[in-house]
N, CA and C of each residue as an Amber inpcrd file, in Angstrom:
protein
   645
   4.3740000 -11.9330000  16.4500000   3.3320000 -12.0280000  15.4180000
   3.0250000 -10.6430000  14.8600000   3.1210000 -10.4910000  13.5590000
   2.8480000  -9.2070000  12.9340000   1.3750000  -8.8190000  13.0820000
   1.1250000  -7.5370000  13.3570000  -0.2290000  -6.9690000  13.4280000
  -1.1430000  -7.8040000  14.3320000  -0.6360000  -8.2170000  15.4750000
  -1.4050000  -9.1000000  16.3640000  -2.7010000  -8.4590000  16.8290000
  -2.6500000  -7.1860000  17.2330000  -3.8740000  -6.5180000  17.6890000
  -4.8970000  -6.4230000  16.5580000  -4.4120000  -6.1230000  15.3570000
  -5.3200000  -6.0220000  14.2060000  -5.9650000  -7.3670000  13.9140000
  -5.1950000  -8.4470000  14.0340000  -5.7450000  -9.7840000  13.7940000
  -6.8770000 -10.0820000  14.7800000  -6.6690000  -9.7230000  16.0290000
  -7.7020000  -9.9590000  17.0480000  -8.9440000  -9.1250000  16.7570000
  -8.7350000  -7.8800000  16.3370000  -9.8640000  -7.0180000  16.0130000
 -10.6420000  -7.5500000  14.8130000  -9.9330000  -8.0690000  13.8180000
 -10.5950000  -8.6380000  12.6440000 -11.4910000  -9.7990000  13.0500000
 -11.0090000 -10.6580000  13.9350000 -11.8140000 -11.7940000  14.3950000
 -13.0580000 -11.3020000  15.1150000 -12.9150000 -10.2640000  15.9260000
 -14.0740000  -9.6860000  16.6190000 -15.0880000  -9.1640000  15.6100000
 -14.6150000  -8.4820000  14.5720000 -15.5120000  -7.9600000  13.5380000
 -16.1930000  -9.0980000  12.7920000 -15.4410000 -10.1560000  12.4860000
 -16.0120000 -11.3080000  11.7750000 -17.1610000 -11.9260000  12.5670000
 -16.9880000 -12.0480000  13.8520000 -18.0360000 -12.6450000  14.6880000
 -19.2410000 -11.7260000  14.8060000 -19.0050000 -10.4350000  14.7400000
 -20.1320000  -9.5020000  14.7190000 -20.8750000  -9.5800000  13.3810000
 -20.1550000  -9.8320000  12.3000000 -20.8220000 -10.0170000  11.0030000
 -21.8090000 -11.1720000  11.0590000 -21.4030000 -12.2530000  11.7360000
 -22.2910000 -13.4000000  11.9120000 -23.4620000 -13.0140000  12.7980000
 -23.1780000 -12.3610000  13.9150000 -24.2100000 -11.9610000  14.8750000
 -25.2610000 -11.0650000  14.2300000 -24.8210000 -10.1470000  13.3630000
 -25.7330000  -9.1870000  12.7400000 -26.3050000  -9.6810000  11.4140000
 -26.0770000 -10.9670000  11.0830000 -26.6160000 -11.5620000   9.8530000
 -26.1420000 -10.8330000   8.5940000 -24.8960000 -10.4400000   8.5860000
 -24.3370000  -9.7790000   7.4180000 -23.5700000 -10.7400000   6.5200000
 -23.3430000 -11.9480000   7.0000000 -22.6940000 -12.9840000   6.1920000
 -23.4010000 -14.3100000   6.4130000 -23.1700000 -15.2490000   5.5110000
 -23.6790000 -16.6010000   5.6980000 -22.5530000 -17.5810000   5.4440000
 -22.4880000 -18.6340000   6.2460000 -21.4360000 -19.6370000   6.1430000
 -20.0570000 -18.9530000   6.1670000 -19.2440000 -19.1360000   5.1190000
 -17.9000000 -18.5500000   5.0960000 -17.8070000 -17.3900000   4.1080000
 -18.9530000 -16.8340000   3.7170000 -18.9680000 -15.7480000   2.7380000
 -18.4000000 -14.4630000   3.3340000 -17.9880000 -13.5520000   2.4460000
 -17.4930000 -12.2540000   2.8760000 -16.0330000 -12.2970000   3.2960000
 -15.4840000 -11.1340000   3.5940000 -14.1070000 -11.0280000   4.0320000
 -13.8510000  -9.6750000   4.6760000 -12.7830000  -9.6110000   5.4730000
 -12.4530000  -8.4100000   6.2490000 -10.9510000  -8.1800000   6.1850000
 -10.5480000  -6.9190000   6.1140000  -9.1220000  -6.6140000   6.1590000
  -8.8680000  -5.3140000   6.9070000  -7.6090000  -5.1870000   7.3350000
  -7.1510000  -3.9650000   8.0130000  -5.7780000  -3.6050000   7.4680000
  -5.5790000  -2.3400000   7.1310000  -4.2810000  -1.8810000   6.6180000
  -3.5690000  -1.0520000   7.6730000  -2.3640000  -1.4870000   8.0050000
  -1.5140000  -0.7330000   8.9150000  -0.7160000   0.2670000   8.0930000
  -1.0470000   1.5410000   8.2350000  -0.4520000   2.5480000   7.3690000
   1.0110000   2.8460000   7.7020000   1.4790000   2.3930000   8.8540000
   2.8930000   2.5780000   9.1880000   3.7680000   1.5650000   8.4500000
   3.3670000   0.3180000   8.4880000   4.1620000  -0.7370000   7.8540000
   3.7470000  -0.9990000   6.4150000   2.5560000  -0.4700000   6.0370000
   1.9880000  -0.7190000   4.7030000   1.6500000  -2.1940000   4.4990000
   1.3950000  -2.8920000   5.6010000   0.9870000  -4.2900000   5.5400000
  -0.5110000  -4.3940000   5.7870000  -1.1090000  -5.4620000   5.2530000
  -2.5540000  -5.6660000   5.3720000  -2.8270000  -7.0190000   6.0040000
  -3.6580000  -7.0170000   7.0380000  -4.1250000  -8.2570000   7.6530000
  -5.4870000  -8.5780000   7.0620000  -5.6650000  -9.8150000   6.5860000
  -6.8950000 -10.1760000   5.8760000  -7.3560000 -11.5740000   6.2980000
  -8.6490000 -11.7760000   6.2700000  -9.2090000 -13.0630000   6.6390000
  -8.7620000 -14.1640000   5.6770000  -8.6670000 -15.3960000   6.1750000
  -8.2950000 -16.5140000   5.3100000  -9.4690000 -16.9350000   4.4280000
  -9.1770000 -17.6420000   3.3770000 -10.2100000 -18.0830000   2.4490000
 -10.9910000 -19.2770000   2.9940000 -12.3330000 -19.1450000   2.9960000
 -13.2100000 -20.2790000   3.2600000 -13.1620000 -20.8790000   4.6450000
 -12.8800000 -20.0810000   5.6740000 -12.8540000 -20.6170000   7.0360000
 -14.0150000 -20.0820000   7.8560000 -14.5290000 -20.9140000   8.7470000
 -15.6200000 -20.5550000   9.6440000 -15.1760000 -19.4140000  10.5530000
 -15.9280000 -18.3230000  10.5240000 -15.5550000 -17.1650000  11.3290000
 -15.5170000 -17.4690000  12.8240000 -16.3560000 -18.3790000  13.2670000
 -16.4620000 -18.6440000  14.7020000 -15.2910000 -19.4730000  15.2250000
 -14.4870000 -20.0250000  14.3420000 -13.3500000 -20.8390000  14.7750000
 -12.0120000 -20.1430000  14.5530000 -12.0290000 -18.9360000  14.0110000
 -10.7820000 -18.2470000  13.6830000  -9.9590000 -17.9290000  14.9330000
  -8.6550000 -18.0640000  14.7740000  -7.6810000 -17.6580000  15.7770000
  -6.7580000 -16.6190000  15.1240000  -6.0870000 -15.7910000  15.9300000
  -5.1960000 -14.7750000  15.3420000  -4.2010000 -15.3410000  14.3360000
  -3.7150000 -16.5440000  14.5740000  -2.7360000 -17.1420000  13.6700000
  -3.3310000 -17.4460000  12.2950000  -4.6710000 -17.5350000  12.2080000
  -5.3330000 -17.8200000  10.9330000  -5.4020000 -16.5980000  10.0200000
  -5.3300000 -15.4100000  10.6080000  -5.3830000 -14.1860000   9.8150000
  -4.0580000 -14.0250000   9.0760000  -4.1400000 -13.7180000   7.7920000
  -2.9580000 -13.6630000   6.9360000  -2.4930000 -12.2140000   6.7750000
  -1.1900000 -12.0060000   6.8080000  -0.6180000 -10.6730000   6.5760000
   0.0440000 -10.6650000   5.2020000  -0.3590000  -9.6910000   4.3830000
   0.2020000  -9.5650000   3.0330000   0.7530000  -8.1580000   2.8470000
   1.6190000  -7.9970000   1.8370000   2.0600000  -6.6510000   1.4760000
   1.1220000  -6.0990000   0.4100000   1.3910000  -4.8930000  -0.0540000
   0.4690000  -4.2420000  -0.9770000   0.5120000  -4.8270000  -2.3850000
   1.3950000  -5.7590000  -2.6130000   1.3940000  -6.4790000  -3.8910000
   0.6310000  -7.7910000  -3.7790000   0.2020000  -8.1330000  -2.5540000
  -0.5200000  -9.3740000  -2.3300000   0.3520000 -10.5300000  -1.8800000
   1.6390000 -10.3060000  -1.7480000   2.5470000 -11.3650000  -1.3050000
   2.3540000 -11.6460000   0.1800000   2.2370000 -12.9250000   0.5340000
   2.0700000 -13.2990000   1.9410000   3.3680000 -13.0300000   2.6920000
   3.2560000 -12.2260000   3.7420000   4.4020000 -11.8870000   4.5790000
   4.4430000 -12.7760000   5.8130000   3.2570000 -13.0930000   6.3390000
   3.1890000 -13.9810000   7.5020000   1.8370000 -14.7000000   7.5050000
   1.8650000 -15.9940000   7.7960000   0.6410000 -16.7830000   7.8750000
   0.7320000 -18.0290000   7.0290000   0.1060000 -19.0950000   7.5160000
   0.1230000 -20.3760000   6.8100000  -1.1630000 -20.6560000   6.0520000
  -2.1410000 -19.7610000   6.1770000  -3.4170000 -19.9400000   5.4810000
  -3.3930000 -19.2280000   4.1330000  -4.2910000 -19.6380000   3.2460000
  -4.5010000 -18.9110000   2.0000000  -5.3210000 -17.6610000   2.3140000
  -4.8800000 -16.4930000   1.8780000  -5.6860000 -15.2920000   2.1330000
  -6.9790000 -15.3200000   1.3320000  -7.9310000 -14.5140000   1.7250000
  -9.2040000 -14.4070000   1.0210000  -8.9870000 -14.2620000  -0.4840000
  -9.8640000 -14.8830000  -1.2550000  -9.7550000 -14.7710000  -2.7100000
  -9.9960000 -13.3420000  -3.1770000 -10.6190000 -12.5080000  -2.3070000
 -10.8750000 -11.1180000  -2.6800000  -9.7870000 -10.1760000  -2.1760000
  -8.6440000 -10.7180000  -1.7610000  -7.5440000  -9.8630000  -1.3190000
  -7.1720000  -8.8180000  -2.3660000  -7.1080000  -9.1540000  -3.6690000
  -6.7940000  -8.1180000  -4.6710000  -7.7780000  -6.9500000  -4.6450000
  -9.0410000  -7.2290000  -4.3580000 -10.0280000  -6.1630000  -4.2660000
  -9.7160000  -5.2430000  -3.0940000  -9.4040000  -5.8290000  -1.9510000
  -9.0650000  -5.0300000  -0.7690000  -7.8660000  -4.1400000  -1.0560000
  -6.8420000  -4.7050000  -1.6650000  -5.6230000  -3.9440000  -1.9500000
  -5.8950000  -2.8190000  -2.9430000  -6.7300000  -3.0950000  -3.9320000
  -7.0770000  -2.0660000  -4.9190000  -7.8140000  -0.9050000  -4.2550000
  -8.6550000  -1.2240000  -3.2850000  -9.3940000  -0.1780000  -2.5610000
  -8.4390000   0.6920000  -1.7540000  -7.5070000   0.0580000  -1.0440000
  -6.5530000   0.8240000  -0.2440000  -5.7060000   1.7540000  -1.1120000
  -5.4320000   1.3410000  -2.3300000  -4.6040000   2.1580000  -3.2090000
  -5.3090000   3.4320000  -3.6480000  -6.6450000   3.3960000  -3.7450000
  -7.3800000   4.6010000  -4.1460000  -7.9360000   5.3730000  -2.9590000
  -7.8700000   4.7670000  -1.7560000  -8.3920000   5.4270000  -0.5540000
  -7.3440000   5.4360000   0.5650000  -6.3530000   6.3020000   0.4750000
  -5.3280000   6.3630000   1.5220000  -5.8580000   6.8330000   2.8670000
  -7.0860000   7.3510000   2.8840000  -7.6760000   7.8520000   4.1240000
  -8.3450000   6.7690000   4.9550000  -8.4610000   5.5420000   4.4330000
  -9.1560000   4.4850000   5.1740000  -8.1650000   3.4110000   5.6210000
  -8.6060000   2.6020000   6.5830000  -7.7310000   1.5470000   7.1080000
  -8.4470000   0.2120000   7.2470000  -9.6880000   0.1220000   6.7640000
 -10.4300000  -1.1260000   6.9060000 -11.4330000  -1.3060000   5.7780000
 -11.5910000  -2.5740000   5.3810000 -12.5670000  -2.9440000   4.3500000
 -13.3700000  -4.1310000   4.8570000 -14.6870000  -4.0420000   4.7340000
 -15.5840000  -5.1320000   5.1200000 -16.4640000  -5.4780000   3.9290000
 -16.4010000  -6.7280000   3.4940000 -17.2310000  -7.2140000   2.3820000
 -18.2280000  -8.2190000   2.9460000 -19.5200000  -7.9240000   2.7770000
 -20.5790000  -8.7790000   3.3040000 -21.4210000  -9.3670000   2.1770000
 -22.2430000 -10.3360000   2.5430000 -23.2390000 -10.8960000   1.6350000
 -24.6260000 -10.7090000   2.2550000 -24.8590000  -9.5350000   2.8140000
 -26.1110000  -9.2810000   3.5230000 -27.3120000  -9.3460000   2.5740000
 -28.4080000  -9.8650000   3.0960000 -29.5500000 -10.2930000   2.2850000
 -30.2070000  -9.1750000   1.4810000 -30.6780000  -8.1360000   2.1600000
 -31.4740000  -7.1120000   1.4890000 -30.6170000  -6.2520000   0.5590000
 -29.4250000  -5.8980000   0.9950000 -28.5530000  -5.0960000   0.1350000
 -28.1410000  -5.8820000  -1.1010000 -27.8890000  -7.1740000  -0.9240000
 -27.5380000  -8.0100000  -2.0740000 -28.7090000  -8.0860000  -3.0510000
 -29.9160000  -8.1890000  -2.5080000 -31.1050000  -8.2460000  -3.3730000
 -31.2430000  -6.9810000  -4.2060000 -31.0010000  -5.8280000  -3.6020000
 -31.0890000  -4.5730000  -4.3480000 -29.9890000  -4.5150000  -5.4000000
 -28.8080000  -5.0060000  -5.0470000 -27.7240000  -5.0620000  -6.0190000
 -28.0610000  -5.9350000  -7.2080000 -28.8610000  -6.9770000  -6.9820000
 -29.2760000  -7.8580000  -8.0790000 -30.1520000  -7.1290000  -9.0950000
 -30.7840000  -6.0520000  -8.6580000 -31.6040000  -5.2500000  -9.5620000
 -30.7570000  -4.2840000 -10.3770000 -29.4990000  -4.1230000  -9.9720000
 -28.6250000  -3.2050000 -10.6880000 -28.9560000  -1.7520000 -10.4500000
 -29.5140000  -1.4380000  -9.2580000 -29.8820000  -0.0530000  -8.9490000
 -29.1340000   0.4270000  -7.7100000 -29.0030000   1.7410000  -7.6030000
 -28.3860000   2.3360000  -6.4200000 -29.3630000   2.3150000  -5.2540000
 -28.8170000   2.2890000  -4.0400000 -29.6300000   2.4340000  -2.8360000
 -29.6590000   3.9100000  -2.4630000 -30.8210000   4.5760000  -2.5680000
 -30.8670000   6.0210000  -2.3020000 -30.7660000   6.3300000  -0.8050000
 -30.5960000   7.5920000  -0.5160000 -30.4970000   8.0270000   0.8880000
 -31.9080000   8.1080000   1.4630000 -32.3470000   7.0050000   2.0340000
 -33.7070000   6.9350000   2.5620000 -33.7430000   6.8820000   4.0890000
 -32.5970000   6.7880000   4.7220000 -32.5600000   6.7040000   6.1890000
 -31.4740000   7.6110000   6.7490000 -31.6140000   7.9230000   8.0330000
 -30.5800000   8.6830000   8.7250000 -29.2690000   7.9100000   8.7530000
 -29.3860000   6.5690000   8.8290000 -28.1770000   5.7430000   8.8860000
 -27.3170000   5.9010000   7.6380000 -27.9770000   5.8940000   6.4700000
 -27.2210000   6.0870000   5.2320000 -26.6170000   7.4960000   5.2020000
 -27.4210000   8.4870000   5.5870000 -26.9330000   9.8640000   5.5910000
 -25.7530000  10.0260000   6.5450000 -25.8690000   9.4580000   7.7310000
 -24.8520000   9.6320000   8.7640000 -23.5740000   8.8530000   8.4640000
 -23.7260000   7.5910000   8.0690000 -22.5680000   6.7170000   7.9220000
 -21.9430000   6.7540000   6.5310000 -22.7740000   6.8320000   5.5040000
 -22.2610000   6.7740000   4.1410000 -22.1190000   8.1620000   3.5380000
 -23.0810000   9.0220000   3.8150000 -22.9930000  10.4010000   3.3390000
 -23.4310000  10.6070000   1.9080000 -24.0060000   9.5740000   1.3130000
 -24.4700000   9.6660000  -0.0770000 -25.2890000   8.4180000  -0.3720000
 -25.8460000   8.3460000  -1.5570000 -26.4500000   7.0960000  -1.9930000
 -25.3820000   6.0070000  -1.9860000 -25.8230000   4.7540000  -2.0100000
 -24.8830000   3.6350000  -2.1300000 -24.9620000   3.1640000  -3.5800000
 -23.9630000   3.4870000  -4.3800000 -24.0310000   3.1630000  -5.8010000
 -23.7750000   1.6860000  -6.0590000 -24.2950000   1.1990000  -7.1560000
 -24.0350000  -0.1760000  -7.5600000 -22.8800000  -0.1610000  -8.5610000
 -21.9250000  -1.0400000  -8.3540000 -20.7720000  -1.1120000  -9.2540000
 -21.0970000  -2.0120000 -10.4440000 -20.1500000  -2.1680000 -11.3490000
 -20.3420000  -3.0390000 -12.5080000 -20.0650000  -4.4890000 -12.1190000
 -20.7810000  -5.4010000 -12.7210000 -20.6070000  -6.8210000 -12.4090000
 -19.2620000  -7.3390000 -12.9240000 -18.6760000  -8.2470000 -12.1480000
 -17.4910000  -8.9860000 -12.5860000 -17.4160000 -10.2630000 -11.7580000
 -16.7490000 -11.2570000 -12.2830000 -16.5810000 -12.5190000 -11.5690000
 -15.8170000 -12.3030000 -10.2630000 -16.1540000 -13.0890000  -9.2280000
 -15.4050000 -13.0010000  -7.9690000 -13.9250000 -13.2520000  -8.1740000
 -13.1220000 -12.5870000  -7.3750000 -11.6660000 -12.7580000  -7.2870000
 -10.9080000 -12.3080000  -8.5270000 -11.5790000 -11.6160000  -9.4420000
 -10.9130000 -11.1910000 -10.6720000 -10.3670000  -9.7700000 -10.5560000
  -9.4520000  -9.4570000 -11.4570000  -8.8950000  -8.1120000 -11.5350000
  -9.9940000  -7.1110000 -11.8740000 -10.9430000  -7.5380000 -12.7030000
 -12.0480000  -6.6620000 -13.1010000 -12.9090000  -6.2860000 -11.8990000
 -13.1920000  -7.2670000 -11.0430000 -13.9870000  -6.9770000  -9.8490000
 -13.2470000  -5.9860000  -8.9560000 -11.9690000  -6.2330000  -8.7400000
 -11.1640000  -5.3380000  -7.9040000 -11.2050000  -3.9120000  -8.4350000
 -11.0460000  -3.7630000  -9.7410000 -11.0510000  -2.4370000 -10.3560000
 -12.4170000  -1.7700000 -10.2540000 -13.4720000  -2.5420000 -10.5290000
 -14.8280000  -1.9840000 -10.5000000 -15.1990000  -1.4710000  -9.1190000
 -14.9140000  -2.2810000  -8.1020000 -15.2810000  -1.9080000  -6.7360000
 -14.4190000  -0.7540000  -6.2390000 -13.1260000  -0.8300000  -6.4810000
 -12.2230000   0.2360000  -6.0420000 -12.6040000   1.5700000  -6.6720000
 -12.9430000   1.5500000  -7.9480000 -13.3140000   2.7890000  -8.6300000
 -14.5630000   3.4020000  -8.0200000 -15.5420000   2.5630000  -7.6460000
 -16.7670000   3.0720000  -7.0530000 -16.5190000   3.6090000  -5.6380000
 -15.5820000   2.9880000  -4.9270000 -15.2970000   3.4130000  -3.5580000
 -14.3260000   4.5850000  -3.4910000 -13.8460000   5.0170000  -4.6280000
 -12.9680000   6.1900000  -4.6610000 -13.6710000   7.3960000  -4.0450000
 -14.9840000   7.5100000  -4.2990000 -15.7450000   8.6720000  -3.8330000
 -16.9360000   8.3010000  -2.9520000 -17.0150000   7.0400000  -2.5250000
 -18.1170000   6.5990000  -1.6700000 -17.5820000   5.6910000  -0.5670000
 -18.3550000   5.5720000   0.4980000 -17.9350000   4.7310000   1.6250000
 -18.5340000   3.3250000   1.5850000 -19.3470000   3.0580000   0.5910000
 -19.9010000   1.7130000   0.4050000 -20.4100000   1.5870000  -1.0180000
 -20.4320000   0.3580000  -1.5050000 -20.9940000   0.0930000  -2.8240000
 -21.6970000  -1.2500000  -2.8180000 -22.7460000  -1.3520000  -3.6280000
 -23.4030000  -2.6300000  -3.8560000 -22.6570000  -3.3420000  -4.9820000
 -22.4080000  -4.6250000  -4.8020000 -21.7280000  -5.4270000  -5.8170000
 -22.7840000  -6.2990000  -6.4880000 -23.0790000  -6.0910000  -7.7570000
 -24.1820000  -6.7990000  -8.4010000 -24.1170000  -8.3130000  -8.2130000
 -25.2380000  -8.8730000  -7.7270000 -25.3580000 -10.3310000  -7.5480000
 -24.3120000 -10.9020000  -6.5980000 -23.7690000 -10.0720000  -5.7290000
 -22.6230000 -10.5060000  -4.9390000 -22.6590000 -10.0530000  -3.4850000
 -22.9830000  -8.7970000  -3.2160000 -22.9710000  -8.3540000  -1.8260000
 -22.6960000  -6.8780000  -1.6930000 -22.0020000  -6.5320000  -0.6120000
 -21.7110000  -5.1400000  -0.2710000 -20.2390000  -5.0270000   0.0910000
 -19.6370000  -3.9020000  -0.2570000 -18.2890000  -3.6070000   0.2130000
 -18.3330000  -2.2380000   0.8670000 -17.8710000  -2.1640000   2.1170000
 -17.8650000  -0.9150000   2.8720000 -16.4710000  -0.6580000   3.4200000
 -16.1320000   0.6120000   3.5610000 -14.8090000   0.9850000   4.0540000
 -14.9500000   1.8870000   5.2750000 -13.8490000   2.0390000   5.9970000
 -13.8590000   2.9100000   7.1580000 -12.4640000   3.2910000   7.5920000
 -12.3900000   4.2860000   8.4630000 -11.1020000   4.7210000   8.9870000
 -10.5460000   3.7240000   9.9860000 -11.4220000   2.8450000  10.4730000
 -11.0040000   1.7210000  11.3150000 -12.0150000   0.6010000  11.1140000
 -11.7600000  -0.5300000  11.7410000 -12.6150000  -1.7030000  11.5260000
 -14.0360000  -1.4850000  12.0130000 -14.1930000  -0.8110000  13.1510000
 -15.5390000  -0.5880000  13.6670000 -16.3540000   0.3190000  12.7510000
 -15.6980000   1.3160000  12.1750000 -16.4130000   2.2070000  11.2530000
 -16.8140000   1.4680000   9.9860000 -15.9320000   0.6250000   9.4790000
 -16.2690000  -0.1540000   8.2870000 -17.4450000  -1.0830000   8.5580000
 -17.4540000  -1.7120000   9.7310000 -18.5780000  -2.5660000  10.1170000
 -19.8630000  -1.7480000  10.2350000 -19.7850000  -0.5930000  10.8840000
 -20.9630000   0.2660000  11.0380000 -21.5130000   0.6880000   9.6820000
 -20.6230000   0.9750000   8.7530000 -21.0710000   1.3670000   7.4130000
 -21.7630000   0.2090000   6.7010000 -21.2030000  -0.9860000   6.8300000
 -21.8260000  -2.1620000   6.2070000 -23.1950000  -2.4390000   6.8280000
 -23.2920000  -2.2900000   8.1440000 -24.5720000  -2.5250000   8.8230000
 -25.5990000  -1.4740000   8.4050000 -25.1550000  -0.2150000   8.2840000
 -26.0710000   0.8560000   7.8820000 -26.6440000   0.5950000   6.4960000
 -25.8330000   0.0530000   5.6130000 -26.3110000  -0.2690000   4.2700000
 -27.3780000  -1.3510000   4.3220000 -27.1280000  -2.4150000   5.0790000
 -28.1010000  -3.5070000   5.1380000 -29.3990000  -3.0680000   5.8030000
 -29.3030000  -2.3400000   6.9160000 -30.5050000  -1.8590000   7.5980000
 -31.3180000  -0.9670000   6.6730000 -30.6540000  -0.0760000   5.9680000
 -31.3450000   0.8460000   5.0690000 -31.9380000   0.1190000   3.8680000
 -31.2410000  -0.9100000   3.3890000 -31.7790000  -1.7050000   2.2740000
 -33.0630000  -2.4090000   2.6930000 -33.0850000  -2.9050000   3.9110000
 -34.2840000  -3.5760000   4.4170000 -35.4460000  -2.5890000   4.5360000
 -35.1490000  -1.4090000   5.0870000 -36.1800000  -0.3820000   5.2310000
 -36.6770000   0.0690000   3.8520000 -35.7490000   0.2160000   2.9200000
 -36.1130000   0.6210000   1.5530000 -37.0390000  -0.4110000   0.9170000
 -36.7240000  -1.6810000   1.1120000 -37.5610000  -2.7520000   0.5690000
 -38.9730000  -2.6780000   1.1430000 -39.0640000  -2.5170000   2.4520000
 -40.3890000  -2.4420000   3.0940000 -41.1510000  -1.2180000   2.5920000
 -40.4470000  -0.0780000   2.5370000 -41.1070000   1.1540000   2.1010000
 -41.6140000   1.0400000   0.6640000 -40.8610000   0.3560000  -0.1940000
 -41.2630000   0.2100000  -1.5940000 -42.5350000  -0.6280000  -1.7300000
 -42.7700000  -1.5110000  -0.7850000 -44.0120000  -2.3010000  -0.8310000
 -45.2230000  -1.4600000  -0.4320000 -44.9720000  -0.3310000   0.2110000
 -46.0580000   0.5400000   0.6800000 -46.2870000   1.7410000  -0.2300000
 -45.2710000   2.1030000  -0.9840000 -45.3760000   3.2790000  -1.8460000
 -44.0100000   3.6680000  -2.3600000 -43.8190000   4.9540000  -2.6100000
 -42.5300000   5.4470000  -3.1030000 -41.8100000   6.1780000  -1.9780000
 -40.6910000   5.6350000  -1.5020000 -39.9780000   6.2520000  -0.3750000
 -39.4850000   7.6580000  -0.6980000 -39.5400000   8.5330000   0.2790000
 -38.9730000   9.8680000   0.1340000 -37.4990000   9.8100000   0.5220000
 -36.6900000  10.5020000  -0.2260000 -35.2550000  10.4950000   0.0410000
 -34.8400000  11.7580000   0.7910000 -33.6750000  11.7040000   1.3930000
 -33.1210000  12.8380000   2.1250000 -32.2510000  13.6410000   1.1640000
 -32.4620000  14.9410000   1.1130000 -31.7160000  15.7910000   0.1840000
 -30.2370000  15.8390000   0.5620000 -29.3920000  16.1560000  -0.4070000
 -27.9610000  16.2220000  -0.1460000 -27.6260000  17.3270000   0.8470000
 -28.4020000  18.3880000   0.8410000 -28.1810000  19.4590000   1.8100000
 -28.4550000  18.9560000   3.2270000 -29.5220000  18.1750000   3.3820000
 -29.8220000  17.5940000   4.6900000 -28.7800000  16.5530000   5.0830000
 -28.2960000  15.8060000   4.1050000 -27.2310000  14.8330000   4.3750000
 -26.0190000  15.5340000   4.9610000 -25.6490000  16.6540000   4.3750000
 -24.5030000  17.4200000   4.8680000 -24.7110000  17.8410000   6.3200000
 -25.9200000  18.3020000   6.6540000 -26.2140000  18.7210000   8.0210000
 -26.1600000  17.5370000   8.9870000 -26.6910000  16.4050000   8.5440000
 -26.6880000  15.2030000   9.3880000 -25.2620000  14.7260000   9.6420000
 -24.4390000  14.7550000   8.6010000 -23.0380000  14.3480000   8.7410000
 -22.2940000  15.2740000   9.6980000 -22.5670000  16.5480000   9.5870000
 -21.9170000  17.5250000  10.4630000 -22.3520000  17.2940000  11.9110000
 -23.6390000  17.0360000  12.0930000 -24.1580000  16.7460000  13.4340000
 -23.4990000  15.4920000  13.9990000 -23.3910000  14.4520000  13.1770000
 -22.8020000  13.1940000  13.6280000 -21.3450000  13.3650000  14.0250000
 -20.6200000  14.1810000  13.2730000 -19.1940000  14.3790000  13.5290000
 -18.9370000  15.2200000  14.7680000 -19.8650000  16.1140000  15.1010000
 -19.5980000  17.0640000  16.1790000 -20.3900000  16.8200000  17.4660000
 -21.5530000  16.1890000  17.3620000 -22.4120000  16.0890000  18.5460000
 -22.8130000  14.6690000  18.9370000 -22.7720000  13.7380000  17.9820000
 -23.2410000  12.3720000  18.2720000 -22.1380000  11.5560000  18.9270000
 -22.4970000  10.7580000  19.9250000 -21.5330000   9.8800000  20.5720000
 -20.7330000  10.5950000  21.6600000 -19.7370000   9.9030000  22.1990000
 -18.9500000  10.3930000  23.3230000 -17.6740000  11.1010000  22.8410000
 -17.8640000  12.1240000  22.0640000 -16.7030000  12.8620000  21.5350000
 -16.3330000  13.9970000  22.4690000
């Protein structure tokens, strides 16, 4: 089975998306790009995350052609592939329909750097991309262009797309966006949130890379 370990990891990430309330029903999608083979493992379209088996994960090439798998790949596979083409430094994409971040995206505004999580994981504001219909070439282009220089973007009226050097990092970035969106919403009901300066963001990122965790 091609990319068997990646398929298993994708299923683990999908179940964490459910656990962390980042998706509802069969919404969202996850992919992993193997940079050695240039193949991408992606979730199937419209299947319950809790019932997925490794055989359900579809492997496609960078043109979107199915290389292995009997399921239909996610309808947003073109978006994932477009992102990988502009971000050779990443290996995972997580698209969620998380509640608070989606709500902010519906306003058509960026999510500012209001938390340590955004500063640490994203390293900048989370910009909102241009609206386009799901599964279209326009959506793929809009999201990929925004992720060229950012690690996450809000998709207007649609959700969040986050990237990472591996699946766990992509998940962490998506979670950081939703947590920060929730905090931003609460703070806005109390007053005007203070943002973290870009200079402080740089220091926080440096701290995270060198001192945080078991490095």
